[in-house]
C-alpha positions as a Python dict, from the first residue, in 0.01 Angstrom:
ca = {
    (1, 'M'): (0, 0, 0),
    (2, 'K'): (-246, 195, -213),
    (3, 'Q'): (-548, 376, -77),
    (4, 'N'): (-772, 161, -295),
    (5, 'L'): (-624, -159, -157),
    (6, 'K'): (-899, -386, -35),
    (7, 'T'): (-883, -733, 103),
    (8, 'A'): (-1199, -910, 210),
    (9, 'L'): (-1191, -1005, 576),
    (10, 'F'): (-1250, -1372, 613),
    (11, 'A'): (-1285, -1535, 949),
    (12, 'V'): (-1324, -1895, 877),
    (13, 'I'): (-1415, -2111, 1148),
    (14, 'V'): (-1410, -2479, 1100),
    (15, 'V'): (-1589, -2668, 1374),
    (16, 'A'): (-1556, -3048, 1366),
    (17, 'I'): (-1785, -3229, 1603),
    (18, 'T'): (-1736, -3598, 1676),
    (19, 'F'): (-2007, -3746, 1890),
    (20, 'P'): (-2010, -4060, 2101),
    (21, 'L'): (-2284, -4310, 2046),
    (22, 'L'): (-2597, -4176, 2214),
    (23, 'S'): (-2845, -4374, 2418),
    (24, 'A'): (-3183, -4456, 2270),
    (25, 'A'): (-3344, -4185, 2482),
    (26, 'A'): (-3102, -3925, 2355),
    (27, 'Q'): (-3177, -4026, 1999),
    (28, 'V'): (-3543, -3930, 2015),
    (29, 'E'): (-3593, -3656, 1759),
    (30, 'G'): (-3797, -3360, 1876),
    (31, 'P'): (-3846, -2991, 1808),
    (32, 'I'): (-3561, -2761, 1903),
    (33, 'T'): (-3675, -2433, 2054),
    (34, 'L'): (-3440, -2146, 1980),
    (35, 'H'): (-3410, -1849, 2213),
    (36, 'R'): (-3157, -1618, 2057),
    (37, 'R'): (-2943, -1416, 2293),
    (38, 'Q'): (-2990, -1043, 2322),
    (39, 'P'): (-2682, -820, 2291),
    (40, 'S'): (-2560, -696, 2627),
    (41, 'A'): (-2438, -341, 2668),
    (42, 'D'): (-2201, -465, 2936),
    (43, 'S'): (-2044, -742, 2733),
    (44, 'I'): (-1688, -686, 2620),
    (45, 'P'): (-1648, -854, 2284),
    (46, 'Q'): (-1331, -1029, 2186),
    (47, 'L'): (-1205, -1203, 1882),
    (48, 'S'): (-1264, -1560, 1806),
    (49, 'A'): (-920, -1625, 1678),
    (50, 'N'): (-768, -1384, 1436),
    (51, 'S'): (-815, -1235, 1100),
    (52, 'I'): (-641, -966, 903),
    (53, 'Q'): (-812, -681, 724),
    (54, 'I'): (-618, -440, 506),
    (55, 'D'): (-789, -101, 481),
    (56, 'A'): (-592, 160, 288),
    (57, 'D'): (-256, 191, 465),
    (58, 'T'): (-373, 29, 790),
    (59, 'V'): (-361, -341, 873),
    (60, 'R'): (-608, -455, 1137),
    (61, 'A'): (-565, -786, 1319),
    (62, 'N'): (-827, -965, 1526),
    (63, 'V'): (-689, -1141, 1832),
    (64, 'T'): (-825, -1383, 2092),
    (65, 'I'): (-663, -1423, 2434),
    (66, 'T'): (-735, -1728, 2649),
    (67, 'D'): (-595, -1887, 2962),
    (68, 'A'): (-467, -2245, 2981),
    (69, 'S'): (-823, -2371, 3033),
    (70, 'G'): (-955, -2192, 2725),
    (71, 'H'): (-1138, -1918, 2916),
    (72, 'L'): (-1140, -1577, 2750),
    (73, 'A'): (-941, -1285, 2889),
    (74, 'P'): (-1165, -984, 2813),
    (75, 'N'): (-1007, -699, 3013),
    (76, 'L'): (-670, -636, 2851),
    (77, 'Q'): (-556, -294, 2733),
    (78, 'K'): (-353, -163, 2440),
    (79, 'K'): (-38, -148, 2651),
    (80, 'N'): (-58, -523, 2710),
    (81, 'F'): (-2, -606, 2341),
    (82, 'R'): (302, -619, 2114),
    (83, 'L'): (285, -685, 1739),
    (84, 'F'): (562, -795, 1503),
    (85, 'E'): (565, -814, 1123),
    (86, 'D'): (851, -1019, 978),
    (87, 'N'): (1022, -998, 1320),
    (88, 'V'): (1009, -617, 1321),
    (89, 'E'): (799, -467, 1598),
    (90, 'Q'): (523, -239, 1473),
    (91, 'K'): (363, 53, 1653),
    (92, 'I'): (3, -26, 1746),
    (93, 'L'): (-202, 273, 1632),
    (94, 'T'): (-556, 158, 1705),
    (95, 'F'): (-705, -72, 1966),
    (96, 'S'): (-1066, -172, 2026),
    (97, 'R'): (-1299, -444, 2145),
    (98, 'K'): (-1598, -475, 1915),
    (99, 'D'): (-1912, -682, 1876),
    (100, 'V'): (-1991, -661, 1506),
    (101, 'P'): (-2218, -884, 1294),
    (102, 'A'): (-2063, -1150, 1075),
    (103, 'S'): (-2145, -1352, 767),
    (104, 'I'): (-2131, -1716, 875),
    (105, 'G'): (-2132, -2031, 665),
    (106, 'L'): (-2266, -2346, 830),
    (107, 'L'): (-2116, -2663, 680),
    (108, 'F'): (-2314, -2964, 801),
    (109, 'D'): (-2167, -3315, 760),
    (110, 'T'): (-2428, -3559, 629),
    (111, 'S'): (-2197, -3850, 549),
    (112, 'G'): (-2291, -4204, 647),
    (113, 'S'): (-2078, -4195, 963),
    (114, 'M'): (-2313, -3929, 1101),
    (115, 'S'): (-2610, -4170, 1114),
    (116, 'D'): (-2621, -4190, 1494),
    (117, 'K'): (-2504, -3830, 1545),
    (118, 'M'): (-2755, -3620, 1355),
    (119, 'V'): (-2969, -3538, 1660),
    (120, 'A'): (-2669, -3421, 1861),
    (121, 'S'): (-2541, -3225, 1561),
    (122, 'R'): (-2868, -3034, 1531),
    (123, 'H'): (-2869, -2949, 1901),
    (124, 'A'): (-2507, -2832, 1889),
    (125, 'L'): (-2592, -2609, 1594),
    (126, 'A'): (-2894, -2472, 1783),
    (127, 'Q'): (-2671, -2382, 2079),
    (128, 'F'): (-2436, -2195, 1850),
    (129, 'L'): (-2715, -2004, 1674),
    (130, 'Q'): (-2877, -1900, 2001),
    (131, 'N'): (-2553, -1737, 2115),
    (132, 'S'): (-2468, -1563, 1791),
    (133, 'N'): (-2504, -1192, 1724),
    (134, 'P'): (-2871, -1123, 1639),
    (135, 'K'): (-2757, -939, 1326),
    (136, 'D'): (-2543, -1224, 1194),
    (137, 'E'): (-2634, -1378, 858),
    (138, 'F'): (-2588, -1745, 775),
    (139, 'F'): (-2584, -1982, 481),
    (140, 'L'): (-2617, -2361, 510),
    (141, 'V'): (-2422, -2621, 315),
    (142, 'S'): (-2455, -2997, 363),
    (143, 'F'): (-2176, -3225, 251),
    (144, 'N'): (-2118, -3595, 205),
    (145, 'N'): (-1980, -3709, -133),
    (146, 'R'): (-1989, -3342, -234),
    (147, 'P'): (-2100, -3010, -82),
    (148, 'E'): (-2447, -2877, -165),
    (149, 'L'): (-2597, -2535, -85),
    (150, 'K'): (-2917, -2581, 119),
    (151, 'S'): (-2986, -2218, 211),
    (152, 'S'): (-2840, -1892, 89),
    (153, 'F'): (-2768, -1612, 336),
    (154, 'T'): (-3045, -1551, 589),
    (155, 'S'): (-3084, -1424, 946),
    (156, 'D'): (-3379, -1655, 1011),
    (157, 'I'): (-3228, -1914, 1246),
    (158, 'E'): (-3556, -2105, 1277),
    (159, 'Q'): (-3554, -2158, 901),
    (160, 'L'): (-3198, -2284, 917),
    (161, 'Q'): (-3290, -2529, 1190),
    (162, 'E'): (-3582, -2657, 982),
    (163, 'R'): (-3351, -2717, 688),
    (164, 'T'): (-3119, -2930, 902),
    (165, 'M'): (-3416, -3148, 1008),
    (166, 'S'): (-3451, -3273, 651),
    (167, 'L'): (-3087, -3371, 610),
    (168, 'K'): (-3022, -3745, 584),
    (169, 'P'): (-2684, -3916, 634),
    (170, 'R'): (-2529, -4112, 347),
    (171, 'G'): (-2208, -4142, 149),
    (172, 'R'): (-1855, -4036, 236),
    (173, 'T'): (-1696, -3717, 375),
    (174, 'S'): (-1573, -3433, 150),
    (175, 'L'): (-1462, -3200, 431),
    (176, 'L'): (-1190, -3016, 238),
    (177, 'D'): (-1421, -2963, -60),
    (178, 'A'): (-1684, -2822, 177),
    (179, 'I'): (-1436, -2568, 317),
    (180, 'Y'): (-1331, -2469, -34),
    (181, 'F'): (-1697, -2436, -138),
    (182, 'G'): (-1779, -2235, 174),
    (183, 'V'): (-1507, -1978, 108),
    (184, 'A'): (-1647, -1929, -244),
    (185, 'Q'): (-1996, -1862, -105),
    (186, 'M'): (-1858, -1566, 91),
    (187, 'K'): (-1842, -1363, -230),
    (188, 'S'): (-2207, -1270, -172),
    (189, 'A'): (-2163, -1191, 199),
    (190, 'R'): (-2306, -870, 343),
    (191, 'Y'): (-2047, -817, 614),
    (192, 'D'): (-1670, -783, 604),
    (193, 'R'): (-1621, -1043, 872),
    (194, 'H'): (-1661, -1398, 742),
    (195, 'V'): (-1693, -1711, 954),
    (196, 'L'): (-1710, -2072, 842),
    (197, 'L'): (-1845, -2332, 1086),
    (198, 'V'): (-1818, -2702, 1002),
    (199, 'I'): (-2021, -2955, 1199),
    (200, 'S'): (-1864, -3294, 1133),
    (201, 'D'): (-1750, -3616, 1298),
    (202, 'G'): (-1392, -3630, 1182),
    (203, 'G'): (-1158, -3626, 888),
    (204, 'D'): (-1181, -3629, 510),
    (205, 'N'): (-1205, -3929, 277),
    (206, 'H'): (-1367, -3804, -44),
    (207, 'S'): (-1242, -3455, -148),
    (208, 'R'): (-1108, -3344, -485),
    (209, 'H'): (-913, -3062, -321),
    (210, 'D'): (-619, -3161, -105),
    (211, 'E'): (-491, -3018, 222),
    (212, 'T'): (-228, -2801, 54),
    (213, 'E'): (-485, -2637, -174),
    (214, 'V'): (-718, -2557, 114),
    (215, 'R'): (-434, -2432, 334),
    (216, 'N'): (-321, -2193, 59),
    (217, 'L'): (-678, -2078, 1),
    (218, 'L'): (-719, -1995, 369),
    (219, 'R'): (-396, -1795, 369),
    (220, 'E'): (-472, -1604, 52),
    (221, 'S'): (-823, -1526, 164),
    (222, 'D'): (-724, -1425, 519),
    (223, 'C'): (-946, -1705, 642),
    (224, 'Q'): (-982, -1800, 1006),
    (225, 'L'): (-1043, -2159, 1104),
    (226, 'Y'): (-1171, -2309, 1428),
    (227, 'G'): (-1235, -2664, 1542),
    (228, 'L'): (-1475, -2799, 1803),
    (229, 'G'): (-1539, -3164, 1871),
    (230, 'I'): (-1509, -3493, 2049),
    (231, 'F'): (-1244, -3703, 1881),
    (232, 'D'): (-1180, -4068, 1962),
    (233, 'A'): (-840, -4151, 1817),
    (234, 'H'): (-854, -4496, 1983),
    (235, 'D'): (-1174, -4607, 1812),
    (236, 'A'): (-1066, -4923, 1629),
    (237, 'S'): (-1370, -4906, 1403),
    (238, 'S'): (-1280, -4565, 1263),
    (239, 'I'): (-1087, -4532, 937),
    (240, 'T'): (-751, -4359, 908),
    (241, 'E'): (-898, -4038, 763),
    (242, 'D'): (-1134, -4001, 1060),
    (243, 'R'): (-859, -4069, 1313),
    (244, 'E'): (-652, -3802, 1141),
    (245, 'G'): (-938, -3549, 1163),
    (246, 'P'): (-810, -3366, 1475),
    (247, 'R'): (-462, -3332, 1327),
    (248, 'L'): (-594, -3198, 998),
    (249, 'L'): (-818, -2942, 1164),
    (250, 'S'): (-560, -2838, 1423),
    (251, 'E'): (-291, -2770, 1165),
    (252, 'L'): (-525, -2572, 941),
    (253, 'A'): (-661, -2378, 1239),
    (254, 'E'): (-321, -2289, 1377),
    (255, 'T'): (-214, -2155, 1039),
    (256, 'T'): (-499, -1907, 1044),
    (257, 'G'): (-478, -1813, 1411),
    (258, 'G'): (-765, -2034, 1519),
    (259, 'H'): (-759, -2337, 1743),
    (260, 'V'): (-943, -2662, 1805),
    (261, 'F'): (-1178, -2715, 2100),
    (262, 'Q'): (-1204, -3080, 2208),
    (263, 'A'): (-1491, -3179, 2434),
    (264, 'A'): (-1478, -3475, 2671),
    (265, 'N'): (-1845, -3568, 2627),
    (266, 'L'): (-2170, -3466, 2458),
    (267, 'W'): (-2279, -3226, 2730),
    (268, 'E'): (-1947, -3045, 2729),
    (269, 'L'): (-1980, -3029, 2352),
    (270, 'L'): (-2314, -2851, 2382),
    (271, 'D'): (-2164, -2603, 2629),
    (272, 'L'): (-1872, -2535, 2398),
    (273, 'S'): (-2108, -2487, 2103),
    (274, 'G'): (-2292, -2215, 2293),
    (275, 'N'): (-1971, -2059, 2421),
    (276, 'L'): (-1832, -2047, 2069),
    (277, 'G'): (-2121, -1828, 1956),
    (278, 'V'): (-2040, -1585, 2238),
    (279, 'E'): (-1664, -1597, 2176),
    (280, 'L'): (-1708, -1495, 1816),
    (281, 'Q'): (-1840, -1162, 1941),
    (282, 'R'): (-1555, -1105, 2184),
    (283, 'R'): (-1235, -996, 2020),
    (284, 'Y'): (-954, -747, 2033),
    (285, 'V'): (-886, -553, 1714),
    (286, 'I'): (-544, -391, 1682),
    (287, 'G'): (-430, -177, 1390),
    (288, 'Y'): (-93, -66, 1258),
    (289, 'K'): (77, 71, 946),
    (290, 'P'): (350, -163, 817),
    (291, 'S'): (696, -11, 818),
    (292, 'D'): (749, -173, 475),
    (293, 'P'): (443, -103, 255),
    (294, 'R'): (554, -308, -49),
    (295, 'P'): (314, -580, -171),
    (296, 'D'): (434, -914, -42),
    (297, 'S'): (353, -1201, 192),
    (298, 'R'): (401, -1106, 557),
    (299, 'R'): (445, -1295, 882),
    (300, 'I'): (251, -1173, 1184),
    (301, 'K'): (313, -1238, 1552),
    (302, 'V'): (106, -1093, 1835),
    (303, 'S'): (236, -1130, 2189),
    (304, 'L'): (171, -991, 2535),
    (305, 'T'): (393, -767, 2744),
    (306, 'P'): (596, -922, 3031),
    (307, 'F'): (310, -875, 3278),
    (308, 'N'): (184, -1212, 3154),
    (309, 'D'): (205, -1399, 3484),
    (310, 'W'): (-143, -1543, 3412),
    (311, 'H'): (-2, -1775, 3144),
    (312, 'L'): (-235, -1632, 2882),
    (313, 'M'): (-224, -1760, 2524),
    (314, 'T'): (-250, -1544, 2214),
    (315, 'H'): (-442, -1666, 1908),
    (316, 'A'): (-364, -1460, 1599),
    (317, 'R'): (-302, -1519, 1232),
    (318, 'T'): (57, -1609, 1150),
    (319, 'G'): (62, -1408, 827),
    (320, 'Y'): (-120, -1244, 537),
    (321, 'Y'): (-75, -1148, 176),
    (322, 'T'): (-78, -794, 35),
    (323, 'P'): (-209, -784, -322),
    (324, 'Q'): (5, -665, -609),
    (325, 'D'): (-83, -332, -773),
}
């Protein structure tokens, strides 16, 4: 690996939100007041899933540790981790827990199926923004038949919320195209850490790009994908693509080291939206120098030492690509 080797760190988070039909009272549109969190000196940040960054000869991996209920495990130490590349254990050289700003793309589903879910979608987005790092930057993309950039990178979360108020549902759902488009927007990002958040009600039924293309793009770009939502696989009125939404997101997320959060109801969804913003700031970052430095595709596995009587789960990217000279 050359000293000038650089790979952009992408943390792509895909959040799919499927909402139940709300009561008339819950559908009343009103102003959303945002109170952004202040960074806490006592907070111990951890990763929201896992990304890979190659910096000179050192590979750094972001890792999230949760228990069976999805709660974060923030107090682990370097000795608790083991890391393997292509089944060969690597010596962990660096270990830290950092809260660093990120460049975040917000992909907002405005397809026709979102007609009775727009209010809840805006409130879920507000919860996420309030719990994000105050230095984070965001861009906003809406998507139905095709993705469309609504706001370039900004740290003004009130402006972003205003832009979502003007979005109107219509058309079909180009989820995969939106992810593809979102990754491309990261070329103008300020920060090394990239996050993609999709607010949607299910699967894909109108994309030019297919699942294989997007999966390869995520791998090649070191993208991290997350899912968050309420999915009703037993809804007879939903089409096949929407019923397949959780599967599609779960498989893409697991490939990148992310995972899907599924809420049982709207209120749990709002809680998870806020918690997600906090989780993105709480990560473990471990670094190592590969024993084989040749350019190639690599498989990564992060595990915990045998002390793991707490039944903790490790979320980390399954692999990465090293560029050719």
